[in-house]
N, C-alpha and C positions, 0 to 999 in steps of 0.2 A: 610444305610442311613447316610449321612454326615451332621452334624449340621453346620450351618453358623451363626457366631456371629458378629453382628455389635457392636463395642466397642466405646462408646462416652466419651468425657472428661467431668468432672464436677468440675468447679471452687468452687462450694458450693452446699448446699442442693437444693436450687431453681433450679440451672442449671441441677443438676443430675436428679431431678424429671422431668424437661422439656425434657431431653434426652430420658427418658423412655417413656414419653407421645408421643414423635415424632418418636418412632420406634426402639430405641436402645435395643439390647438384653443384654447388660451389660454396666456398666459405671465404670470408674476408677477415683479415687478421692484421694487427699492427706489429711493426718491427720495433727495435729498442729505442728508436728516436723518430721524430717528425710525423707522428700519427696524431689524429684529432682526439684520441683517448690516451693521454700520457700514462695513465695508470695501467694500461693493458699492452705493455711492450713485450716483445719476444726476440730471441736470438735468431740470426740467420740460419744457424744449424737446425733449430726447432722448425723453422719455416720450411727448410729443405725436407725435413722428415715428414711434415704435413703434406707437402707436394707429392712426395713419393707415395704416401698413403692414398691421397685423393685421386691421383692419376690412375691408379689401378681400376677405378670405377669410371674413368673418363670425366671425373669431376675436376673443377677448377679451383685455384687458390689465387685470391687477389689480396694485395697488401696495400694498406692505407699509408701513403706518404703525403698526407693531405693537410699539412699545416703551412702557414706562411713561413718563409725561411729568411733569416737575416744574412747579411753579406758574409759574415764569418762562417756561415754554415753551408753555403752553396756547394763547395767542393765535397764536404762530407756527405751531403744528400745525394750527389751524383754517384759517389763511391758506393753508397748504400744501394741505390737502384741497380748499379752494375752487379753487386753481390746477389741481389734478389733475382736478377736475370739469370745469372749462373746457377742459382739454386733451383731454377725451374718454375719460378712464379709466372702465372699466366697473364697478369696485368697488374699495374699499379694505379691507384687512385691519387690524383694530385689536385691541389688547389692553386699553388703558386706558379704563375705564368713565367716567372723568371727561369724555371727549370726548362722551359721550352727553348730558351736561348743557349742552354748548356749542351754539351755533347753527350747525349744519352745513348745507351745501347738500344738496339731495335726492339724495344719492349712495348707491348700494347698499353695505351694510356686510356684510362677512364676519367672523365671529369667528375670530381667529387661533388656531392651536394653542397659542399662549402663554396663552390663557385657561383652559388645563387642562381639556379637554373629554373626560372619560372615563366619564360616567354619563348615564343617561336624564334624571335630574333637571336636570343642568347644561345639557344640550342643549335641554330643554323650556323652561328659564328664558331661555336666549339667544334662542330662537325667539320667545318672548313679548315680548322687548325689541325685536323688529323685525329681527333678523339674518336675512338671506335664506339664508345658508350658514354652516355650522359646520365648521371643520377639526378633525377628530377626533385624539385622542392616537394616537401611533404604536403604542402598546402593545395596542390593542384586538384582540380575536379576531373571527373571522367571526360567531360567535354573538352577541357583544356589539354589533357593528355592526348586525346584523339586528334585534336587540331595540330599539336606538335608533330605527331607521327605522320599525319597527312602531309604536312609541309616539309618535314625533314625525314623521309622514310628510310634514308640510307644509314641513319645512326641508331644504335640499340638504345632502348629506353629502360632504365632501371628505376623501380618505384619502391618506396617503403610500404610495407603492408602490415607490420606489427611492431609494437613496442613504444617506448617513451617518445613524446613529442616535444620538440623545442618550440617555444612560443614565438620566437623571432625566426624570420627567414634565415636559413643557415648561411653562415659567412658574413652576415651583416648584423651580428650581435656583439656589442662592445661593453655591455653592462658589467660583466665580470671583470674585464680589464679596468674599466673606469672606477669601480667600487673597491676592488680587492687586488688590483695589479696582476690578475690571473686571466690570461687571454684565451677566449674560446677558440680563436684562430690559431692558437699554439697548443691546443689540447689540454688546457688547464681550467676549463669552465668551473666556476664555483657555484653554479646553479642559483644565480640571482632570481630566476623566475619561480623558484620553489619557496621563496620567502614570504613572510606576512607583510601586508601593507594596510594602512588606512587609505581610504579614498576620500579626498576633500575637494570642495569646490572653490571658486575664486573668492568667495566671502569667508572662507575658513570653516564652512559647515562640513561636518563629517557625514559623508553619504554612506560609506561602508566602513566598519571598524574591524581591524585585525582579521583579514581574510587573505587567502592565497590567490590573489586576483589574476596572477599571470601563470598559474599552474594548470596545466591541461591534463585531461584523462589520457590514457594510453590508446594508441591506434590499434584497431583490429579490422582488417579488410578480408577476413577469411571468406566472407559471403560475397565478396566483390571480385574474386580472382578471375573468374571467367570474363566478366565485363572489362577488367583491366587488360586481359589478353586481347579482347576484341578491340580495345582502344589502341593497342599497339605496344603495350609493355611486354618485354621478354624476360625480365629478371625481377623477381619478387623478393624484396629484402626485409629480413627480420632485424630490427634494431637490438643491440645488447652486447657489445664487446666488453662490458663490465659485469654482465650477468653470469651466474654460476652454471655449472654443467647440467643440473637438473632442469633449469629453465630452458636451456638450448635443446635438450632432448625432447621435452614435452612440446614446445612450440614448433620445432622443426617437424616432429612427427605429425602434429595436427595439420600443418599446412601441406606437408608432403602427401598425406592421404587425400586431401581435398584436390590437389593438382592431379593425382592419379585418377580421381573420379572424373575430372574434366577431360583428361586424355582418353579415358575409357569411353566416354560419351561422344568424343569427337576424334576417332582414331585416324581419320584421313586429313585432319586439320592440325592437330597438335601432337607433340611427343616430348618426353622429358629430355633435358639437356645432358644427362649422364646415363650410365648403364646400371643395371641391377634392380632388384626388388628387395623390400624390407619386410621382415617378420617381427612384429612387436610383441613384447611380453607384458604390455600394459595398454590401457585405453587412454589416449591423449585427452586432456581436458584443459583448455586455456584458462579457465577460471581458477585452477589450482596452483598456478605459479604467479609470480609478481605481476600485479596490475593495479592501477589506480581507478579502475572502472574503464569501460571501453567506449570508443567512439570511432566512426569511420571518417571523422574530421570533415573535410570539404569535398568528399567524393561526389556527393549529390548537391553541391553548392553549400552556401552558408546554412548551418543548422544550429539550433539551441543546444545547450547542455553539453558543450564540448569541454568545458572547464571543470576543474576539481577544486572548488573554492575552499572546501573544508579541510582538506589534508593533501599534502604531496606524497604521502606514504601509501604503501600497498594495503588495500582493504581486503582483497581476496574475494572468495565466493560467499554469497548469502547462504546461511545455513538455518535460518529460522529466528523466532523471537523468544524472549524469556517468558516462559509460561507461568512459573511461580517459583518460590524459594522453599527449599527443604531444610529446615533447621537454620543454623547460623553459618554453615560452610558449604552449602550446595544449592543448586537450582536446576530446574528442569527446562528443556527446550521444546517448544512446539514446532514441529517440522519433521521432515523425513530423512534428514541427514544422519549418518552414523559418525561416531566420534572415537578417537583413540587417545590413550594416555600421551600427554605431551603436546597435543594440538594447541596451536596459537589462535586465539580468538580476539576480536576487537569490536568496538562500537563507537558511534559518534556521541560524545557526552553533551551535557547541557551548555558547555562553553564552545560547542561546535568544533571540538577537537577530537582526533582519533585517539582512543584509549585502548591499549592492548593488555592482554593477560594470558597466562598459560594454564592449561588444564592438567592438574596432577593425576587425576583418575577419572575415567569415564565408565559409567555403568549404564548402557543404553543411552537414554536421553537425560540421565542424571549426571550432572557434571560437578566435579569437586576441584575448584581452583585452590591455590595455597591460601588465598583469602578472597572474599567477595569484593570486587572493585567498587570503589566509591562511585556513585552515579549510575550503577547498573540497576535498572528498574524493571518491573513487570511490563512486558510489551516492547522492551528495547530490541531493536533489530540487531542481529549478530552476524558477523562475517568471520570466515576462517582464512587467515593469511599464512598459516603453516599447518599443512596436512601431513601428519606423521606417517600414515599408512601409504599415502601417495609417494612421499619421499623414500620410503623403504623400497617400493617397487622400482623407483628410478635409480637407487643407489648401486645396484648391481648391474649385471648384463641385461639391459632392457630391450635390446634389438639386435638383429643379425641381418646383414646385407650380403646378398649373393648375386652373381651374374649367371643366368641360366645358359647352359650349353648343351648341344647335342653331340654325342660321341659316336663315332662309327669305326668299325674295324673290318677290313677286307683283305683279300690276298693281293700280293705284289710280287714282282720278280725277286726271288731269293728270300721271301719272307712275308711281311705284312705291311699294310698301310693303315695308319690311324689318322682320323680327321676330327677336329673339334670346331664346331660352328657356334659362335656366341649369339645371344639374343639380338644384338645390334648388327649382325651380319659379318663379323670378322671371322675369317677362316684360317685355321692352322692345320698344316699337313706334315706328317712325319713318317718316313719309311724306316723299317727295321729289318735288317738282314738276320735271319736265324733259320735253323733247320726245322722244318715242319714235321710234326708227328701226329698220327691219328690217335684219337682218344679211345680208350676201351669202354668208357661210359660217358654220357652227356656232360659237357663242360660249359654250356652256355651260361648257366646261372652263375658259376664262379667267375666267368669272364665279365659279366655285367657287374657283379659285386666288386671285383677288384678295380675295374676301370672307372667306377662311379665313386670311389673313395677320394673325394676332393676336399676333405675337411680342412686341410691346412692352406687352402687357396681361396681366392675370391669367387671361385666357380662352384656351381651346383649342377649336377647332371640331371637334365629333365628327361633324357632318354639315352639309351645305349643300343645301337643297332649293330647286329652281327650278321655279316653276309652269309649266304647259304654255304659257300665253299670254305668258310672258316669254322662254321658251327660244329663240324665234326672233329676239329683239331684239338690236341692237348697242348696248352701253353701253361707252363708252371706259373704259380702265383707270383713268384719273385720276378719273373720276366714281365708279367703284366704290370707289376708295380713300377718297374723301371720304364716301361713304355708310357704309362700314365704320367710319370714324373717328367719325362722328356717332352711329352705332348703339351702339358700345361706350361712348361717353360717356353716352348715355342709359341704358344698362344699369348703368353705375356709379352713376348717380343712383337707379335703382330698387333696386339692391342695398343702398345706404345707407338708403333708406326702409324696406326690409324689415328690415335690421339694427336700426334704431331701434325698429321695432314690436315686436321680440322683447326688446329690452333696456330694459325700463321700470324706472327707478330706484325703489327702495323705501326709505322713510325709517324712522328710529327712531320707534317708537310708544310706548315707555315704559310698558307695562302689565303688567310681570312683577313677581312677588313674589320677593325674594331668599332668603327663608327656605327652607332645605332644598336649596339649589342647589349646595352644595359638599361636598367630602369631609369626613369626620368630624373630622379634625385642625383644620380651619379654624376651628371654634368655639373651640378652645383656643389656637391660634396665629394671632392676627389679622393678622400681617404677611403671611400667605399670600394675602391679598386684593390685595396689591401696590398699595396706595393711596399714591400719590406726590404728590397735589395736593389742594387744597381742594374742587375740583369733584367728584373721585371720592369724597371723604369725604361730601359732600352727597348724591351719587347713592345711595350705599349706605344712608345714613340715611333717605332718602326711600323706599327700598324695603324698610324693615323691619329693617335690621340695627341692633341697639341700641348696639353699641360695637365699634369695630375699631381696631387699631393701624396705624401708618403703615408704609410699605414697609420691607423689610430694608435697602434702599439708604440710607434716612434714619435708621434706628435701630440697625442691626446685629442685628435680631431679638430674640427673647426666650428663647434657649436651645433653641428647637425645631429640627427637622431642617433641614439645608442642602441636602438632596436627598431626594426620594422616588422610589424605583426599583421597577419590576416585575422587573428583573434581580435575581437573588438569588445572591450569591457562594456561600452555603452549598449551594444546589442545584447550581450549576455545578461545584462541586468534588465532587459526588456524596454530600453529607451531609444531604440533606433526607429525614428519616425518614418524613414524611407522604407523600412521593412515591416511596417504595421505595429511598431511599438508605441507606447504612450509618450506624450511630450514630457521631457525632463523638467523637474522643478528646480534643479540646481542651476547655478551660474557657472558657465565655463570660462577658462579652461579648468579641467579636472587635473588633480595632482595625486600621484602615489607617494605615500610617506612611509619610509622605513622606520623601524623601532628606534633607530639612533638619530632620527630627525632628518635624514637626507631625503630630498624631494625630487620627484621625476614628473615633469609635465607631460600630459597626454595631448596628442594632436590627432583628431579624427579626420583623416585624409579621405573624404568620402568619394572623391573622383576615382580613386583606385580601390575603394572599399578596404582601406588599410588604416591601422592605428600605429602612429609613430610615438616613440618614447624618448624624451629629452631630459638630460641631467641638468637641473636648475643651477647647480654650482659650477 
């Protein structure tokens, strides 16, 4: 039986609890320091509260401690991990190998995607170090994931399935640090890849003017979940620790429902990694929350149209075209979408930029903005990136999660025995001593009603069985209430024991050989190891690396690439001859030029089907 885990992002405690309520089997969250999203930090107390909430459903909480760490921070990082272990965190995600030389508590370690996990050799190396799970690079295809699982079956594989895409392989992007002094490896990415560039050739000819040439669409693998499971993935990760709670509710619900369909279709093969079922008060729709358009990226190999050259912002769902204008302050939409006052609409204008506006009043397909946007024409395609009615549905209690239980009551020496059996097979038994009385009229219905009142717990009674020798007894409602309360408390204890039996922490074992573990460029550009402290330096030396340079953040690199990308601009523009494109008319090398004049040379490293970006200055 293979467990399938839906892993949702948590910006804060509220969002994490909402993710659990809407079907997540696990959540990942950042602490107040050392997470790869510096703007999404949380106190240990809040993380402890999230653990308490999630564990009731046998769901897990993972904390991101996945930045590189400077010498002065090692001790603080270790103390943080100790606090997280005491708070009940199920695993921490790490990037900095220097932490493996420190004395950590026996907490389970996951290798963050920031460790650049794209090859069998790298995953095998990390598994040998004692990592229970490896978060794979977003760029991998079905066949590549399948090969990694085949070669390293003992390690859990976590894959991204939804959300924003980084154009560079994670952990090897230094553009933000180079340009703005804000390190992506320190959780401070300034989103260099979402900026506008000119693309010029070696003769100074402008090939493309002012486009978001490094900006990608958002990932959506909802239709590939079963294939990913077949390939060996066990955890399906939604990106978005900076996203709001409405985004998390909607996306988590959509993916949870799809995983439930897969489990229902394959009951002897798959099961969910946590307990409980969810009832939703809305219909999930991925198009209605933040997205730049969707792509399944490299799942089926290299594909066209993975980039979003026109805008790095959310376009939302297509809602129709401008049919005509009604007077000077209104227009009609041709399409089947319904609108509400306050909806946010947008369109691509003649300058190839996303232009947005808000609807003050909607009367059917007659829309009244505060003013007609310049550039809006008859036939213009419209997109809705803020759906007021959908937001209203998500703003309140939009889901309820419960664990089904069977309750039974029978006679026992000196009184009664109550049993509760959860849907995942956990059993609680409680005996009650009391004087038995025969009822003057039937009491079965009242017994069922009182014993099934589980509203203040995570449980929901799917059935209440009353043995024949008890059916004729009279048990006061107050006594039944006390029995039910004691039984649910006993079930809580048994569920926690069961959870702990499943979640055995695994320690770093330190038995891997670093040789051959990384991409070919790593032997030439030592800064790509991201060694930011003496402990990491000693770690790599102890594992066979003869010489390595310090991190880019400490040295500024050695002239090597500031990005390594599977996205290829030449291919996206239709000029990859190897893959059937037309022969380029420009003279290479090509260069990206920012608005302030800074230049970035492109290298098309076709042997690895990879595009490298170099800073010319």
